[in-house]
KEKE-3310 file (N, C-alpha, C; in steps of 0.2 Angstrom, whole numbers, plus 5000, padded with zeros to 4 digits):
npx = (4929:4930:4935:4939:4939:4951:4952:4952:4966:4971:4976:4989:4988:4996:5010:5018:5034:5041:5054:5053:5061:5075:5088:5087:5086:5097:5107:5107:5105:5103:5095:5084:5079:5076:5065:5056:5055:5049:5037:5031:5030:5022:5010:5006:5007:5012:5027:5034:5046:5047:5054:5065:5067:5077:5089:5105:5108:5113:5111:5097:5094:5099:5089:5075:5063:5063:5060:5047:5041:5041:5032:5020:5018:5016:5003:4996:4996:4986:4988:4994:4990:4993:5003:5019:5031:5049:5057:5059:5066:5073:5069:5058:5049:5053:5048:5035:5033:5032:5021:5005:4990:4977:4979:4981:4969:4961:4964:4963:4971:4978:4991:5005:5017:5029:5035:5046:5038:5026:5024:5019:5008:5000:4999:4991:4979:4976:4972:4961:4959:4960:4975:4988:4996:5010:5020:5035:5045:5058:5059:5050:5042:5054:5059:5070:5074:5061:5043:5033:5019:5009:5010:5008:4994:4988:4990:4983:4970:4967:4971:4967:4954:4937:4928:4923:4937:4940:4945:4962:4975:4986:5003:5012:5025:5039:5052:5066:5078:5094:5101:5114:5112:5121:5127:5124:5122:5115:5102:5095:5094:5085:5078:5081:5068:5057:5047:5030:5024:5011:4998:4996:4985:4987:4980:4962:4945:4932:4924:4931:4928:4934:4941:4956:4971:4988:5005:5023:5030:5042:5042:5032:5036:5042:5032:5023:5015:5016:5008:5002:4999:4986:4971:4967:4953:4952:4956:4945:4935:4944:4956:4972:4986:5003:5020:5038:5054:5067:5078:5077:5071:5075:5067:5063:5062:5051:5041:5041:5036:5023:5018:5017:5006:4996:4995:4990:4977:4973:4972:4960:4951:4952:4947:4954:4971:4983:4998:5013:5024:5041:5056:5073:5082:5078:5078:5069:5053:5041:5044:5041:5027:5024:5029:5021:5009:5011:5011:4999:4989:4994:5000:4991:4978:4970:4964:4956:4956:4957:4971:4980:4994:5010:5007:5007:5014:5024:5041:5045:5044:5033:5022:5006:4993:4988:4974:4972:4959:4950:4937:4940:4940:4943:4944:4946:4946:4947:4957:4956:4958:4950:4946:4932:4926:4926:4941:4945:4938:4927)
npy = (5021:5027:5025:5030:5019:5015:5014:4998:4989:4985:4974:4981:4994:5008:5009:5019:5020:5025:5031:5033:5032:5024:5024:5012:5007:5014:5009:4995:4991:4980:4972:4980:4980:4967:4965:4974:4968:4956:4960:4966:4955:4946:4953:4960:4974:4991:4999:5014:5025:5038:5054:5055:5043:5033:5039:5041:5033:5042:5055:5055:5054:5066:5074:5076:5083:5082:5068:5068:5076:5068:5058:5065:5070:5058:5055:5065:5064:5060:5050:5040:5025:5018:5018:5013:5008:5007:5002:5000:5009:5021:5035:5040:5049:5062:5067:5072:5086:5091:5086:5087:5086:5089:5087:5073:5068:5072:5063:5049:5033:5017:5013:5006:4997:4994:4992:5006:5013:5014:5027:5034:5027:5031:5044:5043:5038:5049:5058:5051:5040:5022:5013:5001:4989:4980:4971:4978:4984:4980:4972:4959:4959:4957:4945:4931:4920:4919:4924:4922:4911:4913:4927:4932:4929:4935:4949:4949:4947:4958:4970:4969:4964:4966:4959:4953:4950:4939:4924:4926:4916:4904:4904:4890:4889:4899:4912:4921:4922:4930:4935:4941:4956:4962:4953:4948:4935:4929:4931:4922:4912:4903:4907:4899:4889:4889:4878:4882:4885:4889:4900:4908:4910:4922:4928:4929:4927:4920:4929:4943:4959:4972:4988:4988:4995:5000:4995:4995:4993:4999:5012:5019:5028:5038:5044:5049:5063:5071:5078:5068:5058:5049:5055:5046:5042:5038:5025:5018:5004:4997:4985:4982:4981:4975:4974:4970:4977:4972:4975:4969:4975:4979:4970:4977:4989:4988:4986:4998:5006:5001:5004:5017:5018:5013:5022:5033:5029:5020:5006:5003:5007:4997:4982:4971:4963:4960:4952:4952:4939:4939:4946:4947:4938:4933:4922:4917:4916:4920:4930:4944:4943:4939:4949:4960:4956:4956:4969:4974:4966:4963:4975:4985:4979:4974:4960:4952:4956:4951:4944:4939:4930:4928:4930:4931:4944:4958:4958:4945:4933:4923:4937:4943:4955:4969:4979:4996:5001:4992:4980:4968:4951:4941:4925:4918:4905:4896:4902:4909:4922:4935:4945:4955:4962:4970:4977:4986:4996:4997)
npz = (5000:4985:4970:4953:4940:4928:4910:4901:4895:4878:4865:4855:4861:4868:4880:4891:4898:4913:4924:4939:4950:4954:4941:4933:4919:4913:4919:4918:4903:4895:4903:4904:4891:4888:4897:4891:4878:4881:4887:4876:4867:4874:4877:4866:4865:4862:4866:4873:4878:4890:4890:4899:4904:4901:4905:4913:4930:4940:4934:4934:4948:4952:4947:4951:4947:4933:4932:4937:4928:4917:4922:4923:4910:4903:4908:4904:4890:4877:4868:4875:4883:4895:4909:4915:4927:4925:4935:4953:4967:4978:4981:4976:4983:4981:4970:4973:4976:4963:4957:4948:4953:4948:4935:4934:4940:4930:4919:4921:4920:4917:4929:4934:4945:4958:4975:4978:4971:4977:4982:4971:4968:4979:4976:4965:4971:4979:4969:4965:4957:4953:4954:4950:4959:4955:4943:4937:4922:4922:4934:4935:4921:4915:4918:4921:4908:4903:4905:4920:4920:4930:4934:4921:4919:4930:4926:4914:4919:4927:4920:4907:4906:4908:4916:4933:4943:4952:4962:4969:4965:4973:4970:4965:4965:4970:4969:4975:4971:4967:4952:4944:4935:4928:4920:4905:4900:4910:4908:4901:4910:4920:4936:4952:4959:4973:4982:4986:5002:5004:5009:5025:5040:5051:5061:5066:5061:5050:5037:5028:5021:5010:5003:4994:4999:5001:5001:4999:5015:5019:5013:5019:5030:5023:5016:5026:5033:5022:5007:5001:5009:5016:5026:5041:5039:5026:5026:5031:5032:5024:5017:5021:5012:5014:5011:5012:5007:4996:5004:5016:5029:5046:5060:5071:5066:5057:5066:5072:5062:5060:5073:5072:5062:5070:5080:5073:5071:5062:5062:5068:5058:5049:5039:5037:5035:5023:5020:5011:5004:5011:5002:4998:5004:5016:5029:5039:5034:5040:5049:5048:5047:5060:5068:5064:5067:5081:5085:5080:5087:5101:5106:5102:5103:5094:5091:5084:5071:5054:5048:5034:5028:5018:5005:4987:4982:4979:4983:4979:4966:4956:4955:4960:4955:4963:4964:4968:4979:4974:4978:4990:4996:5010:5016:5031:5035:5023:5017:5006:4995:4986:4972:4971:4960:4944:4938:4929:4915:4900)
capx = (4934:4926:4940:4938:4943:4954:4950:4956:4971:4969:4982:4990:4988:5003:5012:5024:5039:5044:5059:5052:5065:5082:5089:5089:5088:5103:5113:5107:5101:5101:5089:5078:5077:5073:5059:5052:5054:5044:5031:5028:5028:5017:5003:5005:5006:5017:5030:5038:5050:5046:5061:5071:5067:5083:5095:5110:5105:5115:5107:5090:5095:5099:5084:5068:5058:5062:5056:5040:5038:5039:5026:5014:5017:5013:4996:4992:4996:4980:4990:4997:4985:4994:5010:5022:5038:5055:5060:5058:5072:5072:5068:5052:5046:5056:5043:5029:5032:5031:5015:4999:4984:4972:4980:4981:4962:4957:4967:4964:4973:4982:4997:5008:5023:5028:5041:5046:5032:5021:5023:5015:5001:4996:4997:4985:4974:4974:4969:4954:4958:4963:4981:4989:5003:5011:5027:5038:5048:5064:5058:5043:5042:5061:5060:5075:5071:5054:5038:5030:5012:5005:5010:5004:4987:4986:4990:4977:4964:4966:4972:4964:4947:4932:4925:4926:4944:4939:4951:4969:4977:4992:5008:5014:5032:5041:5059:5069:5085:5097:5106:5118:5109:5126:5130:5119:5121:5110:5095:5092:5095:5079:5080:5079:5062:5055:5040:5026:5020:5004:4996:4994:4981:4990:4974:4956:4940:4927:4926:4931:4928:4936:4944:4963:4976:4994:5011:5029:5030:5048:5040:5027:5038:5044:5025:5019:5016:5016:5001:4999:4997:4979:4968:4965:4946:4952:4957:4939:4933:4949:4960:4978:4991:5009:5026:5044:5058:5073:5083:5075:5072:5075:5061:5061:5060:5044:5037:5040:5031:5016:5016:5014:5000:4992:4994:4986:4970:4972:4970:4953:4947:4953:4943:4959:4977:4987:5006:5017:5030:5047:5062:5079:5086:5076:5078:5062:5048:5036:5046:5038:5020:5023:5030:5016:5003:5012:5009:4992:4986:4997:5001:4985:4972:4965:4966:4952:4957:4960:4978:4983:5001:5013:5004:5012:5015:5030:5048:5047:5041:5029:5018:5000:4992:4983:4972:4970:4952:4945:4934:4944:4937:4947:4941:4951:4946:4949:4963:4954:4958:4947:4944:4925:4924:4931:4946:4946:4931:4928)
capy = (5023:5027:5027:5029:5014:5016:5010:4992:4988:4981:4973:4987:5000:5011:5009:5023:5018:5030:5029:5038:5031:5023:5024:5005:5006:5016:5005:4988:4992:4974:4969:4984:4978:4960:4966:4977:4963:4951:4963:4967:4949:4943:4956:4964:4981:4996:5002:5020:5028:5045:5057:5054:5036:5029:5043:5037:5034:5048:5060:5055:5055:5073:5078:5073:5087:5079:5062:5070:5079:5062:5055:5070:5070:5052:5055:5071:5063:5056:5044:5035:5022:5016:5020:5007:5010:5003:4998:5004:5013:5023:5042:5043:5054:5068:5069:5074:5093:5093:5083:5090:5081:5090:5083:5066:5067:5072:5059:5042:5028:5012:5014:5000:4997:4992:4995:5013:5016:5015:5034:5037:5024:5035:5050:5042:5038:5056:5060:5048:5034:5016:5011:4993:4987:4974:4970:4983:4982:4976:4967:4956:4958:4956:4939:4927:4913:4920:4926:4917:4911:4916:4934:4934:4928:4941:4955:4949:4947:4964:4975:4968:4960:4970:4954:4952:4946:4933:4922:4927:4910:4904:4902:4884:4890:4906:4913:4928:4922:4936:4934:4948:4959:4965:4948:4946:4927:4926:4933:4916:4907:4903:4907:4893:4890:4885:4875:4887:4881:4892:4906:4907:4915:4924:4929:4931:4921:4922:4932:4950:4963:4979:4991:4987:5000:4998:4995:4993:4997:5003:5018:5023:5034:5044:5048:5051:5070:5074:5079:5062:5053:5050:5055:5039:5040:5035:5018:5015:4998:4995:4980:4985:4976:4977:4970:4973:4978:4967:4977:4966:4979:4976:4968:4982:4995:4987:4987:5005:5009:4998:5008:5024:5017:5012:5029:5037:5026:5016:4999:5003:5008:4992:4976:4965:4965:4955:4953:4948:4935:4943:4944:4950:4933:4932:4915:4915:4919:4922:4935:4950:4942:4939:4956:4965:4954:4957:4976:4975:4962:4964:4982:4989:4976:4972:4953:4948:4959:4946:4945:4933:4932:4924:4931:4932:4951:4962:4957:4939:4931:4928:4942:4945:4962:4972:4986:5000:5003:4986:4976:4961:4947:4937:4920:4916:4897:4893:4906:4911:4929:4936:4952:4954:4966:4971:4983:4991:4997:4997)
capz = (4995:4978:4965:4946:4937:4921:4904:4900:4890:4872:4860:4851:4865:4870:4886:4892:4903:4917:4929:4944:4956:4952:4934:4931:4912:4911:4922:4915:4897:4892:4907:4902:4884:4889:4899:4886:4873:4884:4888:4870:4864:4877:4877:4860:4866:4860:4872:4872:4884:4891:4888:4903:4907:4900:4907:4918:4936:4943:4932:4937:4955:4953:4943:4952:4943:4926:4933:4938:4922:4913:4924:4922:4903:4901:4910:4900:4883:4875:4864:4879:4886:4902:4912:4919:4929:4923:4941:4959:4969:4985:4982:4972:4987:4979:4965:4976:4975:4956:4954:4947:4955:4944:4928:4936:4940:4923:4915:4924:4916:4921:4931:4937:4947:4965:4979:4980:4967:4982:4982:4965:4969:4984:4972:4961:4976:4981:4963:4964:4953:4955:4951:4951:4963:4951:4940:4933:4916:4924:4939:4933:4914:4913:4922:4918:4905:4901:4910:4924:4918:4935:4933:4915:4920:4934:4922:4909:4922:4930:4916:4900:4906:4912:4921:4940:4943:4956:4966:4968:4966:4976:4966:4967:4967:4970:4970:4977:4969:4964:4947:4942:4929:4924:4916:4900:4900:4915:4906:4898:4915:4925:4943:4956:4962:4980:4983:4991:5008:5004:5014:5032:5043:5056:5066:5063:5059:5046:5030:5029:5014:5010:4998:4994:5000:5004:4997:5003:5021:5020:5010:5023:5034:5019:5014:5032:5034:5015:5005:4998:5015:5017:5032:5043:5037:5020:5027:5034:5029:5019:5018:5020:5010:5016:5010:5014:5002:4996:5009:5022:5035:5053:5063:5075:5061:5054:5072:5073:5057:5062:5079:5069:5059:5075:5084:5068:5072:5056:5063:5070:5052:5044:5040:5037:5032:5019:5020:5005:5006:5010:4998:5002:5007:5023:5031:5042:5030:5044:5054:5048:5049:5068:5070:5062:5072:5088:5086:5079:5092:5108:5108:5101:5105:5088:5091:5079:5064:5050:5044:5030:5026:5013:4999:4981:4979:4982:4981:4977:4960:4952:4959:4958:4954:4968:4962:4974:4979:4972:4984:4991:5001:5014:5020:5035:5035:5017:5015:4999:4994:4980:4970:4970:4955:4938:4940:4923:4912:4893)
cpx = (4932:4931:4937:4942:4945:4951:4955:4961:4969:4976:4983:4990:4996:5004:5018:5028:5041:5049:5058:5057:5072:5082:5091:5090:5094:5109:5113:5103:5099:5095:5083:5075:5074:5066:5054:5050:5048:5037:5027:5026:5022:5010:5002:5004:5012:5020:5035:5041:5048:5054:5067:5072:5073:5090:5099:5107:5107:5112:5100:5090:5095:5094:5077:5062:5057:5059:5049:5037:5037:5033:5020:5013:5014:5005:4992:4992:4991:4982:4993:4991:4986:5002:5013:5029:5043:5057:5058:5065:5071:5071:5063:5048:5048:5052:5037:5028:5030:5025:5009:4993:4978:4973:4979:4973:4958:4959:4968:4966:4977:4989:4999:5015:5023:5035:5041:5041:5026:5019:5018:5008:4997:4995:4991:4978:4971:4970:4962:4953:4962:4970:4983:4996:5005:5018:5029:5042:5054:5063:5051:5043:5049:5063:5065:5072:5064:5049:5035:5022:5008:5005:5007:4997:4985:4986:4984:4971:4962:4967:4968:4957:4943:4927:4927:4932:4943:4945:4958:4972:4984:4997:5011:5022:5034:5049:5060:5076:5088:5102:5108:5115:5115:5130:5124:5117:5116:5103:5091:5092:5089:5082:5078:5073:5061:5048:5036:5023:5013:5004:4995:4989:4984:4985:4968:4952:4935:4929:4926:4931:4931:4940:4952:4966:4982:5000:5017:5030:5036:5047:5036:5030:5040:5037:5022:5021:5016:5009:4998:4997:4990:4977:4966:4958:4946:4953:4950:4936:4938:4953:4967:4983:4998:5015:5033:5049:5063:5079:5082:5076:5072:5068:5058:5059:5053:5039:5035:5035:5024:5014:5013:5007:4994:4990:4989:4978:4968:4969:4963:4948:4947:4948:4948:4966:4980:4994:5009:5023:5037:5052:5068:5083:5084:5075:5071:5057:5042:5038:5043:5030:5019:5024:5024:5010:5004:5010:5002:4988:4988:4997:4995:4978:4968:4967:4962:4952:4960:4966:4980:4989:5004:5010:5009:5012:5021:5037:5050:5043:5039:5025:5011:4999:4987:4981:4969:4962:4947:4943:4937:4940:4942:4943:4946:4952:4949:4956:4962:4954:4955:4946:4937:4922:4929:4935:4948:4939:4933:4931)
cpy = (5022:5029:5026:5024:5016:5012:5004:4993:4983:4980:4979:4994:5002:5012:5014:5021:5025:5027:5034:5038:5030:5022:5017:5004:5008:5013:4998:4988:4985:4971:4973:4981:4971:4961:4969:4972:4958:4954:4964:4960:4946:4946:4960:4971:4985:4999:5008:5022:5035:5048:5056:5047:5032:5033:5039:5038:5040:5054:5061:5056:5063:5077:5075:5077:5084:5072:5063:5072:5073:5059:5059:5070:5064:5052:5060:5069:5058:5050:5038:5032:5019:5018:5014:5010:5005:4999:5003:5008:5015:5031:5045:5048:5061:5071:5073:5082:5095:5089:5087:5086:5082:5087:5076:5064:5067:5067:5052:5037:5023:5014:5008:5000:4994:4994:5002:5017:5017:5023:5037:5033:5029:5042:5049:5041:5045:5059:5057:5043:5028:5015:5003:4992:4980:4975:4977:4980:4977:4970:4964:4954:4956:4949:4934:4921:4914:4922:4920:4917:4914:4923:4936:4934:4933:4947:4955:4950:4954:4970:4975:4965:4964:4965:4955:4948:4939:4931:4924:4920:4910:4901:4896:4884:4897:4906:4921:4927:4928:4934:4941:4950:4961:4959:4945:4939:4925:4927:4927:4910:4907:4903:4901:4894:4886:4883:4880:4883:4884:4898:4903:4912:4916:4925:4930:4925:4924:4925:4940:4953:4970:4981:4990:4994:4998:4999:4993:4997:5001:5011:5022:5029:5040:5048:5051:5059:5074:5074:5073:5057:5054:5051:5048:5037:5037:5027:5015:5010:4995:4988:4982:4980:4979:4972:4974:4973:4972:4969:4973:4970:4976:4975:4974:4988:4994:4988:4994:5008:5007:5002:5015:5023:5016:5018:5033:5035:5022:5009:4998:5004:5001:4986:4970:4968:4959:4957:4948:4944:4939:4941:4946:4944:4932:4925:4913:4919:4922:4928:4941:4949:4942:4946:4961:4963:4956:4965:4977:4972:4964:4971:4986:4986:4974:4964:4949:4951:4953:4948:4938:4935:4927:4924:4932:4939:4954:4959:4950:4938:4924:4932:4942:4952:4964:4979:4990:5002:4997:4982:4969:4958:4942:4932:4917:4908:4894:4896:4908:4919:4931:4944:4952:4958:4967:4977:4988:4991:4997:5004)
cpz = (4988:4973:4958:4944:4930:4916:4903:4895:4884:4868:4856:4855:4867:4877:4887:4898:4906:4922:4934:4950:4954:4944:4932:4924:4910:4914:4919:4909:4895:4896:4905:4895:4884:4892:4895:4880:4875:4885:4881:4867:4867:4877:4871:4860:4863:4866:4870:4879:4884:4891:4892:4906:4906:4902:4913:4925:4940:4941:4935:4944:4956:4950:4945:4948:4936:4927:4934:4932:4917:4915:4922:4914:4900:4902:4905:4892:4881:4871:4868:4883:4893:4903:4916:4921:4926:4929:4947:4961:4977:4986:4978:4976:4984:4973:4967:4975:4968:4953:4953:4948:4951:4937:4929:4936:4934:4918:4918:4919:4920:4922:4935:4939:4955:4969:4980:4976:4971:4982:4977:4965:4974:4981:4968:4965:4978:4975:4961:4959:4955:4951:4953:4954:4959:4948:4937:4927:4918:4929:4938:4926:4912:4916:4917:4915:4903:4907:4914:4922:4924:4935:4927:4916:4925:4930:4917:4913:4925:4926:4909:4900:4911:4916:4928:4940:4947:4960:4964:4969:4970:4971:4969:4969:4967:4970:4972:4975:4966:4959:4944:4935:4925:4919:4911:4899:4905:4913:4904:4904:4920:4932:4947:4959:4969:4979:4988:4996:5008:5009:5021:5035:5050:5062:5062:5062:5054:5040:5031:5021:5015:5004:4999:4995:5003:5000:5001:5009:5022:5017:5014:5027:5029:5017:5020:5033:5028:5013:5002:5003:5017:5025:5034:5040:5030:5021:5030:5030:5024:5022:5016:5018:5011:5013:5011:5008:5002:5001:5015:5028:5042:5056:5067:5071:5059:5060:5073:5068:5058:5068:5076:5066:5065:5079:5079:5069:5066:5057:5064:5064:5048:5045:5039:5034:5028:5019:5014:5008:5006:5006:5002:5005:5014:5024:5034:5039:5034:5049:5054:5049:5057:5071:5069:5067:5079:5090:5085:5085:5100:5110:5107:5102:5100:5087:5086:5072:5060:5047:5041:5027:5021:5007:4993:4978:4983:4979:4980:4970:4960:4957:4956:4957:4959:4965:4968:4973:4977:4979:4984:4997:5004:5017:5024:5036:5029:5015:5008:4999:4987:4979:4967:4964:4949:4941:4935:4919:4904:4891)
residu = (MET:ASN:LEU:THR:LYS:PRO:GLY:LYS:LEU:ARG:CYS:GLY:ASP:THR:LEU:ALA:VAL:VAL:SER:PRO:SER:TRP:GLY:GLY:PRO:GLY:THR:PHE:PRO:GLU:ARG:TYR:GLU:ALA:GLY:LYS:LYS:GLN:LEU:ILE:GLN:GLU:PHE:GLY:VAL:LYS:VAL:VAL:GLU:MET:PRO:HIS:ALA:LEU:LYS:PRO:ALA:GLU:TRP:LEU:HIS:LEU:ASN:PRO:LYS:ALA:ARG:ALA:GLN:ASP:PHE:MET:ALA:ALA:PHE:ALA:ASP:PRO:GLU:ILE:ASP:ALA:VAL:ILE:THR:SER:ILE:GLY:GLY:ASP:ASP:CYS:ILE:ARG:LEU:VAL:PRO:TYR:LEU:ASP:PHE:ASP:VAL:LEU:ALA:GLN:ASN:PRO:LYS:ILE:PHE:MET:GLY:TYR:SER:ASP:THR:THR:VAL:LEU:HIS:PHE:ALA:CYS:LEU:LYS:ALA:GLY:PHE:SER:SER:PHE:TYR:GLY:PRO:SER:VAL:MET:ALA:GLY:PHE:GLY:GLU:ASN:GLY:GLY:LEU:PHE:PRO:TYR:MET:VAL:ASP:ALA:VAL:ARG:ARG:THR:LEU:PHE:ASP:VAL:GLN:PRO:VAL:GLY:ASP:ILE:PRO:VAL:ALA:SER:GLN:TRP:THR:ALA:GLU:LEU:LEU:ASP:TRP:GLY:LYS:PRO:GLU:ASN:GLN:GLU:LYS:PRO:ARG:ALA:LEU:CYS:GLU:SER:PRO:GLY:ARG:ILE:CYS:VAL:GLN:GLY:ASN:GLY:VAL:ALA:ARG:GLY:ALA:LEU:ILE:GLY:GLY:CYS:ILE:ASP:VAL:PHE:PRO:MET:MET:SER:GLY:THR:LYS:ILE:TRP:PRO:ASP:PRO:VAL:VAL:PHE:LYS:GLY:ALA:ILE:LEU:PHE:LEU:GLU:THR:SER:GLU:GLU:ALA:PRO:ASP:ILE:GLU:HIS:VAL:LYS:ARG:ILE:MET:ARG:ASN:LEU:GLY:VAL:GLN:GLY:ILE:PHE:GLU:MET:LEU:THR:GLY:ILE:LEU:ILE:GLY:ARG:PRO:GLY:GLY:GLY:VAL:ASN:ASP:LEU:THR:GLN:TYR:ASP:MET:ALA:ILE:GLN:SER:VAL:VAL:ALA:LYS:GLU:PHE:GLY:PHE:LYS:ASN:LEU:PRO:ILE:VAL:ALA:GLN:MET:ASP:PHE:GLY:HIS:THR:ASP:PRO:MET:CYS:VAL:LEU:PRO:TYR:GLY:ALA:THR:CYS:GLU:ILE:ASP:CYS:ALA:SER:LEU:ARG:VAL:SER:LEU:MET:GLU:ASN:THR:VAL:VAL:GLN)
# end
C-alpha cells in the first residue's frame, strides 16, 4: 500500500469544515462553535465552513450531492490546506456517486474524521493518498471542559510534525459519557472519566508490521460492492483497525460483518488487527474483541494472527489518530503499538 503523504499543517493554515453525513452544526450550533473555537485556540489555524456545512440536518439528508460538492470543492481549492468533518452520521455512502477521484488524486491534503467518515477515508484510499482517522470538530475538538492533552498530542505528532510518530501511548483515563449537547451549560462540564485498564492481546505472539487500513465496522457493509471498496489484495500485509459505533451494534451483527471479510479472503492478507474500545454504553468492554477473535480464529482458522484490543480510537475519548497507509508495528508481548514513519511531509 503505497499512498501519497499530504503536506503537514502549520500555524495559520486554513482548515475547511465539511458535513458529509449528519447535519450536526445546524442541529447543535453551540456545540459546533465550541469545537471550532477550541480547534483554533489550540492549534492556531484558520477554520472556514464549506457552503453547505452548516445547513439544517434535514436539508443535508435530502441533498447528498451538495455534501459531495463541498467535499470536492475543499480539495480543489488551493487556499485550503486541510479538510475536517464536523461530525459523523449514517449515510455518507450516498456521496460516492458524486465523487471525482481524479480531482482527489491531484490534490492530496490532510483529511480527518471518524465513524461514518470511514466512507470518505476509503475514497481517499482509492485516490491514492493517506487520510487520518481521528477527531471531528464536534466530537473530539468540541470536548466538554476543554481538549484532552492526549488527543492534542496525537494531532500534533501526526498532522504537524514530519518526524516519525513513534509509540501510540495508552490513555490513562477515558470516557464515553453522553452529555446533552442541547444544553449549552454542559459545554463547560467535564465528562466523568474511567481509569483505563490498558490494552489486551487477544491472540498472537511476537511483533507484526503492516500498513494501517480500517475504520468503523458498522460502515463496512454499506461500502461492500461499491467502487470504493478495495480488492482484497489491497489488504496484503496490512494491519486492520476496527471499532464499533455509539449505537453498540449487536454482537451477532459484528460477527456477520467479520464473516464477510473472511470470505473475501481478507484475513489471510493481514499481519494484524487493532480493535478500539467500544462506546455506546457497552458494559462488557471486551465483548466485541472476543466476537471478532471467535470469527478470525475459530471460524476461519487464523489462530496466530495478532489481535490487540482496547485501543484509544473510535467512539470513546480521548482518541489517538490513525493514518491510513502508515507502517504500524504491534508488539504482542509489551502491547506496544507504534507508527514507524512520518505521516505528513514538508
